[in-house]
C-alpha positions as CSV (number, residue, x, y, z in Angstrom):
1,M,0.0,-0.1,0.0
2,S,1.5,3.3,-0.9
3,E,1.8,6.4,1.0
4,E,-1.0,8.1,-1.0
5,E,-3.6,5.3,-0.3
6,K,-2.7,5.3,3.3
7,Q,-3.4,9.1,3.5
8,E,-6.5,8.7,1.8
9,K,-7.8,6.0,3.9
10,K,-7.0,7.9,7.0
11,K,-8.8,11.2,5.6
12,K,-11.8,8.9,5.1
13,K,-11.8,7.5,8.4
14,Q,-11.6,11.1,9.9
15,S,-14.3,12.4,7.5
16,A,-16.4,9.4,8.8
17,A,-15.9,10.1,12.5
18,L,-16.8,14.0,11.8
19,V,-20.3,13.0,10.7
20,P,-22.8,13.0,13.7
21,E,-25.6,10.5,13.7
22,R,-29.2,12.0,13.4
23,V,-31.4,10.2,16.3
24,E,-34.7,11.8,17.1
25,S,-36.2,11.2,20.4
26,E,-39.7,9.6,20.5
27,S,-40.8,12.5,22.8
28,F,-39.9,15.0,20.1
29,Y,-43.1,14.1,18.2
30,E,-45.1,14.4,21.6
31,L,-43.7,17.8,22.3
32,I,-44.5,19.3,18.7
33,G,-48.3,18.0,19.5
34,V,-48.3,19.8,22.9
35,L,-46.9,22.9,21.4
36,E,-49.6,22.9,18.7
37,E,-52.5,22.3,21.3
38,L,-51.1,25.2,23.4
39,E,-51.0,27.6,20.3
40,K,-54.6,27.0,19.8
41,E,-55.5,27.8,23.4
42,G,-53.3,31.1,22.9
43,K,-50.5,30.0,25.1
44,Y,-46.9,30.5,23.9
45,V,-43.8,28.7,25.5
46,D,-40.2,28.0,24.9
47,V,-39.0,24.4,25.6
48,Q,-35.3,23.7,25.7
49,V,-34.5,20.9,23.4
50,C,-31.3,18.8,22.8
51,P,-29.5,19.7,19.5
52,Q,-28.5,16.0,18.9
53,C,-31.6,14.0,19.6
54,K,-34.4,16.8,19.7
55,S,-35.7,15.4,23.5
56,P,-37.3,18.1,25.5
57,K,-35.6,16.2,28.4
58,V,-32.6,18.6,29.0
59,R,-31.3,19.9,32.3
60,R,-28.8,22.1,33.7
61,V,-25.6,20.4,34.9
62,K,-25.1,20.3,38.6
63,T,-22.3,22.1,40.4
64,M,-20.8,18.9,41.7
65,S,-21.3,17.0,38.5
66,G,-18.9,19.3,36.5
67,D,-20.5,22.9,35.9
68,L,-18.8,24.9,38.7
69,W,-17.7,27.6,36.2
70,G,-21.3,27.9,35.2
71,H,-22.9,28.4,38.4
72,M,-20.3,30.9,39.5
73,G,-21.3,33.0,36.4
74,I,-17.7,32.9,35.0
75,L,-18.9,30.7,31.9
76,P,-22.4,30.1,30.5
77,V,-24.2,27.3,32.1
78,K,-23.7,23.7,30.9
79,F,-26.8,21.5,29.8
80,E,-27.3,17.7,29.5
81,C,-29.6,15.6,27.5
82,E,-31.2,12.8,29.9
83,E,-31.8,10.5,26.8
84,C,-28.7,10.7,24.5
85,G,-26.0,12.0,27.2
86,W,-25.3,15.1,25.1
87,R,-23.4,18.0,27.3
88,A,-22.6,21.4,26.2
89,R,-22.9,24.9,27.2
90,L,-25.5,25.6,24.1
91,V,-29.3,24.5,24.2
92,L,-31.9,24.9,21.6
93,N,-35.2,26.2,22.3
94,A,-38.6,24.8,20.6
95,T,-41.5,27.4,20.5
96,N,-44.8,27.8,19.3
97,K,-44.3,31.5,19.0
98,S,-44.8,33.4,15.5
99,T,-41.3,33.9,13.6
100,T,-40.2,37.4,13.2
101,V,-38.2,38.6,10.2
102,K,-35.1,38.7,12.2
103,D,-35.6,35.0,13.3
104,A,-36.1,34.2,9.9
105,A,-33.0,35.8,8.8
106,I,-30.9,34.1,11.5
107,M,-32.4,30.8,10.4
108,A,-31.4,31.2,6.9
109,E,-27.9,32.2,7.6
110,E,-27.5,29.2,9.8
111,S,-28.8,27.0,7.0
112,E,-26.5,28.5,4.6
113,L,-23.4,27.9,7.0
114,Q,-24.6,24.1,7.5
115,N,-24.6,23.6,3.7
116,S,-21.3,25.4,3.2
117,K,-19.9,23.0,5.9
118,K,-21.2,19.7,4.2
119,K,-19.9,20.8,0.8
120,K,-16.4,21.3,2.5
121,L,-16.7,17.6,4.0
122,G,-18.3,16.0,1.3
C-alpha cells in the first residue's frame, strides 16, 4: 500500500468520524403536538431541546457534576440531555411563537453555514 493510499484511507476515517448521527427522540413528536395544542389555546412557551436527539428532557448540569464555572457565572451554564447524554454550554429552544423577520434571517444564515460545511466535508 502506497503512502497516498494510506493518507486517503486516513482522511476517509477522519471524515466518517466527524459526521454526527441523527437520532430523534420519540418524545420530540409528543412535544410538537403539545406545542400545537397550546398555540390553539393562545398560550406560547419556549422549551429547551437537545440539539442532537431533539428530546425535551434537557436539564442544567449540577455544580458537583462538572459545571462549577457555570454556576459561578464565569462561563455560560452547561446543559445535558437525559436521553442521549449530550453535554454542552448551548441549548436550543423549541417554541410555538410566531417567527419574526429577524428570526427567519438568522435561521437562513445558519442553514447556509450548514450547507457550506457539508460541501467542504463531502
